[in-house]
SEPABA-801114 format. One record per atom (N, C-alpha, C, O): atom name; residue number from 1; residue in one letter; x, y, z. Coordinates in pm, 1 decimal, padded with zeros to 6 digits. Layout:
! residues N
{name: CA; resi: NUM; resn: A; u: X; v: Y; w: Z}
...
END
This chain:
! residues 81
{name: N; resi: 1; resn: X; u: 14501.6; v: 01178.1; w: 27159.4}
{name: CA; resi: 1; resn: X; u: 14353.4; v: 01205.0; w: 27087.6}
{name: C; resi: 1; resn: X; u: 14249.2; v: 01199.0; w: 27185.5}
{name: O; resi: 1; resn: X; u: 14264.0; v: 01108.1; w: 27267.2}
{name: N; resi: 2; resn: X; u: 14154.5; v: 01266.0; w: 27198.8}
{name: CA; resi: 2; resn: X; u: 14054.2; v: 01247.3; w: 27307.6}
{name: C; resi: 2; resn: X; u: 13926.6; v: 01190.9; w: 27196.6}
{name: O; resi: 2; resn: X; u: 13914.6; v: 01205.6; w: 27075.0}
{name: N; resi: 3; resn: X; u: 13822.8; v: 01106.4; w: 27319.8}
{name: CA; resi: 3; resn: X; u: 13689.8; v: 01064.7; w: 27210.6}
{name: C; resi: 3; resn: X; u: 13586.6; v: 01136.4; w: 27306.0}
{name: O; resi: 3; resn: X; u: 13597.4; v: 01156.4; w: 27426.9}
{name: N; resi: 4; resn: X; u: 13456.2; v: 01178.8; w: 27197.7}
{name: CA; resi: 4; resn: X; u: 13346.7; v: 01234.3; w: 27284.8}
{name: C; resi: 4; resn: X; u: 13266.3; v: 01149.4; w: 27243.9}
{name: O; resi: 4; resn: X; u: 13298.9; v: 01078.7; w: 27148.6}
{name: N; resi: 5; resn: X; u: 13138.0; v: 01134.4; w: 27306.9}
{name: CA; resi: 5; resn: X; u: 12999.0; v: 01114.2; w: 27281.9}
{name: C; resi: 5; resn: X; u: 12902.9; v: 01201.0; w: 27265.0}
{name: O; resi: 5; resn: X; u: 12879.1; v: 01285.9; w: 27350.9}
{name: N; resi: 6; resn: X; u: 12846.3; v: 01193.3; w: 27171.2}
{name: CA; resi: 6; resn: X; u: 12730.0; v: 01301.8; w: 27132.4}
{name: C; resi: 6; resn: X; u: 12604.4; v: 01249.9; w: 27158.2}
{name: O; resi: 6; resn: X; u: 12552.3; v: 01164.2; w: 27086.8}
{name: N; resi: 7; resn: X; u: 12543.2; v: 01307.2; w: 27276.6}
{name: CA; resi: 7; resn: X; u: 12409.4; v: 01235.4; w: 27277.7}
{name: C; resi: 7; resn: X; u: 12310.2; v: 01281.6; w: 27239.7}
{name: O; resi: 7; resn: X; u: 12351.1; v: 01375.2; w: 27171.0}
{name: N; resi: 8; resn: X; u: 12186.1; v: 01283.4; w: 27234.2}
{name: CA; resi: 8; resn: X; u: 12038.4; v: 01346.0; w: 27203.6}
{name: C; resi: 8; resn: X; u: 12047.0; v: 01426.5; w: 27092.9}
{name: O; resi: 8; resn: X; u: 11981.4; v: 01529.6; w: 27077.6}
{name: N; resi: 9; resn: X; u: 12126.7; v: 01381.2; w: 27015.3}
{name: CA; resi: 9; resn: X; u: 12127.8; v: 01439.4; w: 26861.6}
{name: C; resi: 9; resn: X; u: 11987.8; v: 01408.8; w: 26784.4}
{name: O; resi: 9; resn: X; u: 11931.9; v: 01299.7; w: 26773.3}
{name: N; resi: 10; resn: X; u: 11936.6; v: 01566.8; w: 26721.7}
{name: CA; resi: 10; resn: X; u: 11782.1; v: 01531.6; w: 26685.4}
{name: C; resi: 10; resn: X; u: 11815.8; v: 01434.0; w: 26544.5}
{name: O; resi: 10; resn: X; u: 11918.7; v: 01442.5; w: 26477.4}
{name: N; resi: 11; resn: X; u: 11720.8; v: 01356.7; w: 26523.9}
{name: CA; resi: 11; resn: X; u: 11709.7; v: 01266.0; w: 26387.3}
{name: C; resi: 11; resn: X; u: 11739.8; v: 01368.0; w: 26260.8}
{name: O; resi: 11; resn: X; u: 11807.0; v: 01334.9; w: 26163.1}
{name: N; resi: 12; resn: X; u: 11692.2; v: 01469.4; w: 26275.1}
{name: CA; resi: 12; resn: X; u: 11729.3; v: 01548.9; w: 26151.3}
{name: C; resi: 12; resn: X; u: 11854.3; v: 01595.3; w: 26150.0}
{name: O; resi: 12; resn: X; u: 11912.9; v: 01575.2; w: 26043.6}
{name: N; resi: 13; resn: X; u: 11909.8; v: 01646.4; w: 26226.7}
{name: CA; resi: 13; resn: X; u: 12069.3; v: 01688.6; w: 26248.4}
{name: C; resi: 13; resn: X; u: 12182.6; v: 01558.1; w: 26192.6}
{name: O; resi: 13; resn: X; u: 12282.2; v: 01558.3; w: 26120.3}
{name: N; resi: 14; resn: X; u: 12127.4; v: 01480.5; w: 26248.2}
{name: CA; resi: 14; resn: X; u: 12187.5; v: 01331.0; w: 26249.1}
{name: C; resi: 14; resn: X; u: 12180.8; v: 01321.4; w: 26079.2}
{name: O; resi: 14; resn: X; u: 12281.0; v: 01314.5; w: 26007.9}
{name: N; resi: 15; resn: X; u: 12059.7; v: 01322.2; w: 26037.3}
{name: CA; resi: 15; resn: X; u: 12024.7; v: 01300.8; w: 25896.7}
{name: C; resi: 15; resn: X; u: 12116.9; v: 01384.1; w: 25799.9}
{name: O; resi: 15; resn: X; u: 12185.2; v: 01340.7; w: 25707.1}
{name: N; resi: 16; resn: X; u: 12103.4; v: 01509.2; w: 25841.7}
{name: CA; resi: 16; resn: X; u: 12223.0; v: 01627.5; w: 25787.5}
{name: C; resi: 16; resn: X; u: 12318.9; v: 01607.9; w: 25818.6}
{name: O; resi: 16; resn: X; u: 12387.2; v: 01681.3; w: 25747.3}
{name: N; resi: 17; resn: X; u: 12399.1; v: 01541.3; w: 25898.4}
{name: CA; resi: 17; resn: X; u: 12536.0; v: 01520.1; w: 25906.9}
{name: C; resi: 17; resn: X; u: 12579.1; v: 01388.3; w: 25826.6}
{name: O; resi: 17; resn: X; u: 12692.3; v: 01382.4; w: 25778.7}
{name: N; resi: 18; resn: X; u: 12503.6; v: 01300.6; w: 25814.7}
{name: CA; resi: 18; resn: X; u: 12485.1; v: 01185.6; w: 25733.5}
{name: C; resi: 18; resn: X; u: 12511.9; v: 01236.2; w: 25581.1}
{name: O; resi: 18; resn: X; u: 12601.0; v: 01197.4; w: 25505.5}
{name: N; resi: 19; resn: X; u: 12405.0; v: 01339.1; w: 25554.7}
{name: CA; resi: 19; resn: X; u: 12437.7; v: 01354.0; w: 25381.6}
{name: C; resi: 19; resn: X; u: 12509.8; v: 01458.8; w: 25370.9}
{name: O; resi: 19; resn: X; u: 12520.5; v: 01500.3; w: 25255.5}
{name: N; resi: 20; resn: X; u: 12581.3; v: 01535.9; w: 25477.5}
{name: CA; resi: 20; resn: X; u: 12694.7; v: 01619.4; w: 25440.3}
{name: C; resi: 20; resn: X; u: 12833.9; v: 01496.9; w: 25425.4}
{name: O; resi: 20; resn: X; u: 12901.3; v: 01483.9; w: 25323.3}
{name: N; resi: 21; resn: X; u: 12847.0; v: 01440.0; w: 25516.7}
{name: CA; resi: 21; resn: X; u: 12963.3; v: 01331.9; w: 25519.0}
{name: C; resi: 21; resn: X; u: 12926.7; v: 01254.1; w: 25384.4}
{name: O; resi: 21; resn: X; u: 13022.3; v: 01263.3; w: 25307.5}
{name: N; resi: 22; resn: X; u: 12835.0; v: 01189.9; w: 25336.2}
{name: CA; resi: 22; resn: X; u: 12858.8; v: 01155.8; w: 25209.5}
{name: C; resi: 22; resn: X; u: 12888.1; v: 01235.7; w: 25105.9}
{name: O; resi: 22; resn: X; u: 12938.2; v: 01193.3; w: 25001.7}
{name: N; resi: 23; resn: X; u: 12858.7; v: 01357.0; w: 25127.7}
{name: CA; resi: 23; resn: X; u: 12877.8; v: 01460.0; w: 24979.9}
{name: C; resi: 23; resn: X; u: 12995.7; v: 01450.2; w: 25001.7}
{name: O; resi: 23; resn: X; u: 13051.3; v: 01439.5; w: 24892.4}
{name: N; resi: 24; resn: X; u: 13102.0; v: 01446.6; w: 25120.7}
{name: CA; resi: 24; resn: X; u: 13206.1; v: 01515.5; w: 25103.4}
{name: C; resi: 24; resn: X; u: 13279.7; v: 01357.5; w: 25133.6}
{name: O; resi: 24; resn: X; u: 13375.8; v: 01368.1; w: 25209.9}
{name: N; resi: 25; resn: X; u: 13256.8; v: 01240.7; w: 25095.9}
{name: CA; resi: 25; resn: X; u: 13309.6; v: 01111.6; w: 25097.6}
{name: C; resi: 25; resn: X; u: 13397.9; v: 01095.2; w: 25212.8}
{name: O; resi: 25; resn: X; u: 13517.9; v: 01068.0; w: 25210.6}
{name: N; resi: 26; resn: X; u: 13313.5; v: 01117.8; w: 25325.6}
{name: CA; resi: 26; resn: X; u: 13396.5; v: 01111.2; w: 25488.1}
{name: C; resi: 26; resn: X; u: 13263.5; v: 01013.0; w: 25516.8}
{name: O; resi: 26; resn: X; u: 13153.2; v: 00995.3; w: 25465.1}
{name: N; resi: 27; resn: X; u: 13354.1; v: 00949.8; w: 25651.5}
{name: CA; resi: 27; resn: X; u: 13245.5; v: 00910.5; w: 25764.3}
{name: C; resi: 27; resn: X; u: 13201.5; v: 01004.1; w: 25835.0}
{name: O; resi: 27; resn: X; u: 13253.9; v: 01115.5; w: 25834.6}
{name: N; resi: 28; resn: X; u: 13092.4; v: 00971.3; w: 25910.6}
{name: CA; resi: 28; resn: X; u: 13043.0; v: 01055.6; w: 25978.0}
{name: C; resi: 28; resn: X; u: 13108.2; v: 01112.6; w: 26101.9}
{name: O; resi: 28; resn: X; u: 13059.3; v: 01212.1; w: 26155.3}
{name: N; resi: 29; resn: X; u: 13233.4; v: 01044.8; w: 26157.5}
{name: CA; resi: 29; resn: X; u: 13308.6; v: 01081.1; w: 26284.9}
{name: C; resi: 29; resn: X; u: 13399.6; v: 01178.6; w: 26200.3}
{name: O; resi: 29; resn: X; u: 13405.6; v: 01295.2; w: 26239.6}
{name: N; resi: 30; resn: X; u: 13479.1; v: 01138.1; w: 26075.5}
{name: CA; resi: 30; resn: X; u: 13526.5; v: 01235.8; w: 26012.9}
{name: C; resi: 30; resn: X; u: 13474.1; v: 01362.3; w: 25999.3}
{name: O; resi: 30; resn: X; u: 13528.8; v: 01467.5; w: 26032.6}
{name: N; resi: 31; resn: X; u: 13357.4; v: 01346.5; w: 25945.2}
{name: CA; resi: 31; resn: X; u: 13244.4; v: 01487.3; w: 25898.4}
{name: C; resi: 31; resn: X; u: 13249.8; v: 01551.7; w: 26043.1}
{name: O; resi: 31; resn: X; u: 13332.9; v: 01642.5; w: 26042.8}
{name: N; resi: 32; resn: X; u: 13203.4; v: 01539.2; w: 26137.7}
{name: CA; resi: 32; resn: X; u: 13202.0; v: 01602.3; w: 26263.2}
{name: C; resi: 32; resn: X; u: 13318.4; v: 01648.8; w: 26336.5}
{name: O; resi: 32; resn: X; u: 13296.3; v: 01736.4; w: 26420.2}
{name: N; resi: 33; resn: X; u: 13458.1; v: 01601.3; w: 26319.8}
{name: CA; resi: 33; resn: X; u: 13544.0; v: 01652.8; w: 26336.3}
{name: C; resi: 33; resn: X; u: 13599.0; v: 01761.8; w: 26241.1}
{name: O; resi: 33; resn: X; u: 13657.3; v: 01868.1; w: 26262.4}
{name: N; resi: 34; resn: X; u: 13558.2; v: 01695.0; w: 26123.9}
{name: CA; resi: 34; resn: X; u: 13573.5; v: 01846.5; w: 26056.5}
{name: C; resi: 34; resn: X; u: 13508.3; v: 01967.3; w: 26091.2}
{name: O; resi: 34; resn: X; u: 13553.7; v: 02079.3; w: 26114.6}
{name: N; resi: 35; resn: X; u: 13388.4; v: 01920.9; w: 26089.8}
{name: CA; resi: 35; resn: X; u: 13276.1; v: 02063.2; w: 26138.9}
{name: C; resi: 35; resn: X; u: 13377.7; v: 02129.2; w: 26251.5}
{name: O; resi: 35; resn: X; u: 13448.0; v: 02229.9; w: 26242.5}
{name: N; resi: 36; resn: X; u: 13361.4; v: 02042.1; w: 26353.8}
{name: CA; resi: 36; resn: X; u: 13439.9; v: 02102.4; w: 26475.7}
{name: C; resi: 36; resn: X; u: 13600.1; v: 02193.3; w: 26484.4}
{name: O; resi: 36; resn: X; u: 13626.7; v: 02284.3; w: 26562.9}
{name: N; resi: 37; resn: X; u: 13677.8; v: 02141.9; w: 26392.0}
{name: CA; resi: 37; resn: X; u: 13812.0; v: 02191.4; w: 26380.6}
{name: C; resi: 37; resn: X; u: 13774.5; v: 02305.5; w: 26258.7}
{name: O; resi: 37; resn: X; u: 13857.1; v: 02396.7; w: 26256.4}
{name: N; resi: 38; resn: X; u: 13664.5; v: 02317.8; w: 26156.2}
{name: CA; resi: 38; resn: X; u: 13652.8; v: 02446.4; w: 26131.2}
{name: C; resi: 38; resn: X; u: 13613.3; v: 02565.5; w: 26203.0}
{name: O; resi: 38; resn: X; u: 13656.0; v: 02680.9; w: 26200.0}
{name: N; resi: 39; resn: X; u: 13509.9; v: 02502.0; w: 26276.1}
{name: CA; resi: 39; resn: X; u: 13420.5; v: 02605.3; w: 26355.8}
{name: C; resi: 39; resn: X; u: 13515.0; v: 02671.4; w: 26480.3}
{name: O; resi: 39; resn: X; u: 13484.8; v: 02776.3; w: 26537.1}
{name: N; resi: 40; resn: X; u: 13621.4; v: 02599.6; w: 26508.2}
{name: CA; resi: 40; resn: X; u: 13722.6; v: 02646.8; w: 26615.4}
{name: C; resi: 40; resn: X; u: 13857.1; v: 02679.0; w: 26570.8}
{name: O; resi: 40; resn: X; u: 13951.0; v: 02681.2; w: 26650.4}
{name: N; resi: 41; resn: X; u: 13869.8; v: 02702.3; w: 26455.2}
{name: CA; resi: 41; resn: X; u: 13975.7; v: 02737.3; w: 26398.7}
{name: C; resi: 41; resn: X; u: 13974.9; v: 02859.7; w: 26313.8}
{name: O; resi: 41; resn: X; u: 14077.8; v: 02918.4; w: 26280.3}
{name: N; resi: 42; resn: X; u: 13838.0; v: 02900.4; w: 26276.1}
{name: CA; resi: 42; resn: X; u: 13790.7; v: 03043.7; w: 26210.7}
{name: C; resi: 42; resn: X; u: 13821.3; v: 03142.8; w: 26293.4}
{name: O; resi: 42; resn: X; u: 13763.9; v: 03134.9; w: 26402.0}
{name: N; resi: 43; resn: X; u: 13900.8; v: 03244.4; w: 26277.5}
{name: CA; resi: 43; resn: X; u: 13906.1; v: 03387.3; w: 26360.2}
{name: C; resi: 43; resn: X; u: 13787.3; v: 03426.2; w: 26366.2}
{name: O; resi: 43; resn: X; u: 13700.9; v: 03415.0; w: 26279.2}
{name: N; resi: 44; resn: X; u: 13775.1; v: 03499.5; w: 26527.4}
{name: CA; resi: 44; resn: X; u: 13643.1; v: 03524.2; w: 26592.3}
{name: C; resi: 44; resn: X; u: 13607.9; v: 03626.4; w: 26511.8}
{name: O; resi: 44; resn: X; u: 13693.7; v: 03701.7; w: 26465.7}
{name: N; resi: 45; resn: X; u: 13460.9; v: 03642.7; w: 26482.4}
{name: CA; resi: 45; resn: X; u: 13391.8; v: 03722.8; w: 26394.7}
{name: C; resi: 45; resn: X; u: 13454.9; v: 03759.2; w: 26262.9}
{name: O; resi: 45; resn: X; u: 13573.5; v: 03735.2; w: 26240.3}
{name: N; resi: 46; resn: X; u: 13389.3; v: 03806.9; w: 26191.8}
{name: CA; resi: 46; resn: X; u: 13430.2; v: 03819.1; w: 26045.3}
{name: C; resi: 46; resn: X; u: 13444.7; v: 03975.5; w: 26013.8}
{name: O; resi: 46; resn: X; u: 13359.1; v: 04057.8; w: 26046.6}
{name: N; resi: 47; resn: X; u: 13580.1; v: 04011.0; w: 25936.8}
{name: CA; resi: 47; resn: X; u: 13602.5; v: 04107.9; w: 25912.1}
{name: C; resi: 47; resn: X; u: 13479.2; v: 04243.8; w: 25827.5}
{name: O; resi: 47; resn: X; u: 13365.7; v: 04203.0; w: 25803.1}
{name: N; resi: 48; resn: X; u: 13493.1; v: 04304.2; w: 25812.7}
{name: CA; resi: 48; resn: X; u: 13362.9; v: 04413.7; w: 25751.2}
{name: C; resi: 48; resn: X; u: 13398.2; v: 04377.9; w: 25574.8}
{name: O; resi: 48; resn: X; u: 13304.1; v: 04386.1; w: 25495.8}
{name: N; resi: 49; resn: X; u: 13501.7; v: 04349.1; w: 25537.0}
{name: CA; resi: 49; resn: X; u: 13543.4; v: 04331.4; w: 25424.5}
{name: C; resi: 49; resn: X; u: 13450.9; v: 04188.5; w: 25355.4}
{name: O; resi: 49; resn: X; u: 13386.1; v: 04174.1; w: 25251.7}
{name: N; resi: 50; resn: X; u: 13490.4; v: 04079.7; w: 25494.5}
{name: CA; resi: 50; resn: X; u: 13383.2; v: 03967.3; w: 25435.9}
{name: C; resi: 50; resn: X; u: 13263.7; v: 03974.6; w: 25446.4}
{name: O; resi: 50; resn: X; u: 13207.1; v: 03902.0; w: 25364.6}
{name: N; resi: 51; resn: X; u: 13180.2; v: 04044.4; w: 25527.8}
{name: CA; resi: 51; resn: X; u: 13044.3; v: 04078.8; w: 25519.0}
{name: C; resi: 51; resn: X; u: 13051.1; v: 04126.1; w: 25393.7}
{name: O; resi: 51; resn: X; u: 13006.0; v: 04043.9; w: 25313.9}
{name: N; resi: 52; resn: X; u: 13097.2; v: 04245.8; w: 25333.6}
{name: CA; resi: 52; resn: X; u: 13062.7; v: 04302.9; w: 25229.2}
{name: C; resi: 52; resn: X; u: 13084.6; v: 04210.1; w: 25090.4}
{name: O; resi: 52; resn: X; u: 13004.8; v: 04202.9; w: 24997.0}
{name: N; resi: 53; resn: X; u: 13179.6; v: 04159.4; w: 25098.8}
{name: CA; resi: 53; resn: X; u: 13208.6; v: 04035.2; w: 24994.1}
{name: C; resi: 53; resn: X; u: 13047.0; v: 03917.9; w: 25004.3}
{name: O; resi: 53; resn: X; u: 12993.2; v: 03862.6; w: 24908.4}
{name: N; resi: 54; resn: X; u: 13018.8; v: 03913.1; w: 25101.9}
{name: CA; resi: 54; resn: X; u: 12916.7; v: 03821.9; w: 25101.7}
{name: C; resi: 54; resn: X; u: 12783.2; v: 03880.2; w: 25066.9}
{name: O; resi: 54; resn: X; u: 12700.7; v: 03809.0; w: 25009.6}
{name: N; resi: 55; resn: X; u: 12753.4; v: 04016.1; w: 25100.2}
{name: CA; resi: 55; resn: X; u: 12659.6; v: 04106.7; w: 25061.2}
{name: C; resi: 55; resn: X; u: 12670.1; v: 04136.9; w: 24894.8}
{name: O; resi: 55; resn: X; u: 12575.4; v: 04177.8; w: 24827.7}
{name: N; resi: 56; resn: X; u: 12780.9; v: 04113.1; w: 24852.3}
{name: CA; resi: 56; resn: X; u: 12788.7; v: 04153.4; w: 24717.4}
{name: C; resi: 56; resn: X; u: 12746.6; v: 03997.3; w: 24653.3}
{name: O; resi: 56; resn: X; u: 12660.5; v: 03995.2; w: 24565.3}
{name: N; resi: 57; resn: X; u: 12788.1; v: 03910.7; w: 24683.8}
{name: CA; resi: 57; resn: X; u: 12758.6; v: 03770.6; w: 24638.0}
{name: C; resi: 57; resn: X; u: 12632.1; v: 03725.2; w: 24613.6}
{name: O; resi: 57; resn: X; u: 12590.7; v: 03656.1; w: 24520.6}
{name: N; resi: 58; resn: X; u: 12553.1; v: 03790.5; w: 24745.2}
{name: CA; resi: 58; resn: X; u: 12413.7; v: 03765.8; w: 24769.3}
{name: C; resi: 58; resn: X; u: 12341.0; v: 03823.7; w: 24657.2}
{name: O; resi: 58; resn: X; u: 12268.4; v: 03754.7; w: 24585.6}
{name: N; resi: 59; resn: X; u: 12360.5; v: 03962.5; w: 24638.4}
{name: CA; resi: 59; resn: X; u: 12303.1; v: 04047.7; w: 24540.4}
{name: C; resi: 59; resn: X; u: 12314.1; v: 04004.7; w: 24425.0}
{name: O; resi: 59; resn: X; u: 12222.4; v: 04009.1; w: 24343.0}
{name: N; resi: 60; resn: X; u: 12453.9; v: 03946.6; w: 24398.0}
{name: CA; resi: 60; resn: X; u: 12443.2; v: 03891.6; w: 24242.4}
{name: C; resi: 60; resn: X; u: 12365.7; v: 03784.3; w: 24230.0}
{name: O; resi: 60; resn: X; u: 12314.3; v: 03783.8; w: 24118.1}
{name: N; resi: 61; resn: X; u: 12331.9; v: 03686.7; w: 24299.6}
{name: CA; resi: 61; resn: X; u: 12258.1; v: 03582.0; w: 24294.2}
{name: C; resi: 61; resn: X; u: 12116.8; v: 03625.3; w: 24226.7}
{name: O; resi: 61; resn: X; u: 12053.1; v: 03550.4; w: 24152.6}
{name: N; resi: 62; resn: X; u: 12076.1; v: 03758.4; w: 24263.1}
{name: CA; resi: 62; resn: X; u: 11913.6; v: 03815.1; w: 24224.6}
{name: C; resi: 62; resn: X; u: 11943.5; v: 03904.1; w: 24138.6}
{name: O; resi: 62; resn: X; u: 11846.6; v: 03972.1; w: 24104.8}
{name: N; resi: 63; resn: X; u: 12069.8; v: 03937.6; w: 24075.6}
{name: CA; resi: 63; resn: X; u: 12089.2; v: 04046.6; w: 23977.8}
{name: C; resi: 63; resn: X; u: 11989.0; v: 04038.3; w: 23838.3}
{name: O; resi: 63; resn: X; u: 11986.2; v: 03935.6; w: 23770.5}
{name: N; resi: 64; resn: X; u: 11932.0; v: 04123.0; w: 23814.6}
{name: CA; resi: 64; resn: X; u: 11840.6; v: 04141.6; w: 23688.5}
{name: C; resi: 64; resn: X; u: 11709.5; v: 04072.1; w: 23703.4}
{name: O; resi: 64; resn: X; u: 11647.7; v: 04040.8; w: 23601.6}
{name: N; resi: 65; resn: X; u: 11663.2; v: 04046.0; w: 23818.6}
{name: CA; resi: 65; resn: X; u: 11552.6; v: 03996.7; w: 23891.2}
{name: C; resi: 65; resn: X; u: 11433.1; v: 04156.3; w: 23937.3}
{name: O; resi: 65; resn: X; u: 11471.8; v: 04264.2; w: 23982.3}
{name: N; resi: 66; resn: X; u: 11335.6; v: 04128.3; w: 23915.5}
{name: CA; resi: 66; resn: X; u: 11251.1; v: 04241.1; w: 23985.6}
{name: C; resi: 66; resn: X; u: 11260.8; v: 04228.0; w: 24117.7}
{name: O; resi: 66; resn: X; u: 11288.4; v: 04118.0; w: 24165.4}
{name: N; resi: 67; resn: X; u: 11244.0; v: 04315.6; w: 24181.0}
{name: CA; resi: 67; resn: X; u: 11275.1; v: 04309.4; w: 24345.4}
{name: C; resi: 67; resn: X; u: 11154.1; v: 04388.3; w: 24393.4}
{name: O; resi: 67; resn: X; u: 11136.0; v: 04505.1; w: 24359.1}
{name: N; resi: 68; resn: X; u: 11056.7; v: 04308.9; w: 24488.5}
{name: CA; resi: 68; resn: X; u: 10959.9; v: 04376.0; w: 24550.1}
{name: C; resi: 68; resn: X; u: 10964.8; v: 04479.2; w: 24689.8}
{name: O; resi: 68; resn: X; u: 10934.0; v: 04421.2; w: 24794.0}
{name: N; resi: 69; resn: X; u: 10983.6; v: 04557.0; w: 24696.6}
{name: CA; resi: 69; resn: X; u: 11025.3; v: 04650.6; w: 24820.3}
{name: C; resi: 69; resn: X; u: 10944.5; v: 04571.4; w: 24940.0}
{name: O; resi: 69; resn: X; u: 10825.7; v: 04542.4; w: 24925.9}
{name: N; resi: 70; resn: X; u: 11008.4; v: 04543.3; w: 25042.6}
{name: CA; resi: 70; resn: X; u: 10963.5; v: 04510.7; w: 25145.8}
{name: C; resi: 70; resn: X; u: 10860.5; v: 04566.4; w: 25231.9}
{name: O; resi: 70; resn: X; u: 10810.0; v: 04501.1; w: 25323.2}
{name: N; resi: 71; resn: X; u: 10824.4; v: 04702.6; w: 25200.4}
{name: CA; resi: 71; resn: X; u: 10735.5; v: 04750.4; w: 25246.5}
{name: C; resi: 71; resn: X; u: 10586.0; v: 04689.3; w: 25226.6}
{name: O; resi: 71; resn: X; u: 10503.9; v: 04654.9; w: 25311.6}
{name: N; resi: 72; resn: X; u: 10578.9; v: 04687.7; w: 25073.8}
{name: CA; resi: 72; resn: X; u: 10493.7; v: 04615.9; w: 24969.8}
{name: C; resi: 72; resn: X; u: 10464.9; v: 04493.1; w: 25018.5}
{name: O; resi: 72; resn: X; u: 10348.4; v: 04470.5; w: 25051.1}
{name: N; resi: 73; resn: X; u: 10552.5; v: 04403.8; w: 25030.8}
{name: CA; resi: 73; resn: X; u: 10535.6; v: 04257.9; w: 25084.8}
{name: C; resi: 73; resn: X; u: 10459.2; v: 04279.0; w: 25239.8}
{name: O; resi: 73; resn: X; u: 10353.4; v: 04223.1; w: 25268.8}
{name: N; resi: 74; resn: X; u: 10521.6; v: 04354.8; w: 25316.1}
{name: CA; resi: 74; resn: X; u: 10457.2; v: 04348.1; w: 25447.1}
{name: C; resi: 74; resn: X; u: 10296.7; v: 04402.3; w: 25423.2}
{name: O; resi: 74; resn: X; u: 10203.9; v: 04329.7; w: 25458.8}
{name: N; resi: 75; resn: X; u: 10272.9; v: 04526.5; w: 25364.3}
{name: CA; resi: 75; resn: X; u: 10122.9; v: 04540.6; w: 25302.0}
{name: C; resi: 75; resn: X; u: 10029.8; v: 04439.8; w: 25290.7}
{name: O; resi: 75; resn: X; u: 09923.7; v: 04433.4; w: 25352.8}
{name: N; resi: 76; resn: X; u: 10076.9; v: 04352.3; w: 25200.7}
{name: CA; resi: 76; resn: X; u: 10000.4; v: 04212.7; w: 25145.3}
{name: C; resi: 76; resn: X; u: 10015.3; v: 04146.4; w: 25263.5}
{name: O; resi: 76; resn: X; u: 09908.5; v: 04093.3; w: 25293.8}
{name: N; resi: 77; resn: X; u: 10101.2; v: 04126.5; w: 25343.3}
{name: CA; resi: 77; resn: X; u: 10075.1; v: 04021.1; w: 25430.2}
{name: C; resi: 77; resn: X; u: 09949.8; v: 04070.1; w: 25541.2}
{name: O; resi: 77; resn: X; u: 09856.1; v: 03997.8; w: 25574.8}
{name: N; resi: 78; resn: X; u: 09972.8; v: 04205.3; w: 25586.3}
{name: CA; resi: 78; resn: X; u: 09857.6; v: 04240.7; w: 25668.4}
{name: C; resi: 78; resn: X; u: 09720.7; v: 04229.0; w: 25614.0}
{name: O; resi: 78; resn: X; u: 09622.6; v: 04186.1; w: 25674.8}
{name: N; resi: 79; resn: X; u: 09725.5; v: 04273.1; w: 25489.8}
{name: CA; resi: 79; resn: X; u: 09588.0; v: 04258.5; w: 25410.6}
{name: C; resi: 79; resn: X; u: 09527.8; v: 04122.6; w: 25433.8}
{name: O; resi: 79; resn: X; u: 09409.4; v: 04110.0; w: 25465.3}
{name: N; resi: 80; resn: X; u: 09623.8; v: 04003.4; w: 25415.4}
{name: CA; resi: 80; resn: X; u: 09565.0; v: 03888.9; w: 25439.0}
{name: C; resi: 80; resn: X; u: 09534.1; v: 03817.4; w: 25541.8}
{name: O; resi: 80; resn: X; u: 09500.5; v: 03698.9; w: 25542.0}
{name: N; resi: 81; resn: X; u: 09547.7; v: 03905.2; w: 25651.0}
{name: CA; resi: 81; resn: X; u: 09515.2; v: 03851.3; w: 25763.9}
{name: C; resi: 81; resn: X; u: 09343.8; v: 03884.6; w: 25804.1}
{name: O; resi: 81; resn: X; u: 09295.2; v: 03840.8; w: 25908.4}
END
């Protein structure tokens, strides 16, 4: 098994890693190993079905809420300048 040293990690990333490790009840090293393992064992790219499911999940989060068209938001933003 290999050892690695991770240098120059931003403080905010280190804190996020610490919080993620605590949430999963792991050490920071174990959490980092899991992140690397997960990133490197996932198949490259996601299938169209995965993206469609993700889009459906996101739409479901805002179901029943009034949606403002993006062009309206852009007009408002430009008017504020």
